[in-house]
N, C-alpha and C positions, 0 to 999 in steps of 0.2 A: 778658648773656645767659648762662643756665645750660643745660646740656644735655650730650649725649654727642658727642664729636668723633671723626671717623674720616677716614682718608686716602682720597682719591678715586683709585682705580686702574683703574676701568673705562675702557677705551679709547674707547668711545662718549661717555661723559660728558666725558672729557678733551678730546676733539675738539670737543664742543659749547662747552666753556669757552673754548678757544682761538679759536673763531670769534666768540663772542658777548660774552665778558666783556672788560673793559678795566681791570684793576686797576692801581692806582698805589701801590705799597708806601710807607707813610709814612717808612720808614727809607731809601728809595732803593734802587737796585740792581735786579737782575733776579731774579724768583722763578718757579719752575716746579713748585711743590708746591701742590696744591689740597686743602683740608680741608673737610669737610662737618660742620655742627653741626645736630643734631636737638634743637631747643630744648624744654626743659621749663619754662622761665620766662624772662620778659623784664621788665626794670625799667630805670628811668633817667629821663632828661629827656623832657619833652613839648615838641616843636617846633611852634610855632604860626605861621601867617602874620602879616605885619604888618597892622595895622588894629585896629579895635575888636573886643572879644570878641563872639562870636556865642552865641546861646542855642539849644540843641538842641531840636527839637520834642518835645512830650510824647507 
């Protein structure tokens, strides 16, 4: 993901994250800093479900 990152410091947003998000840092430990990314581009792998490929309708 490419974009601009900023620290989330708004108390209402932080409260919402604490109630609704359940992050599990890959490095372990406890984290209490939230960052927001405003994406300008996304690239990477495409994840598809198991099974035969489907054809999109024209």
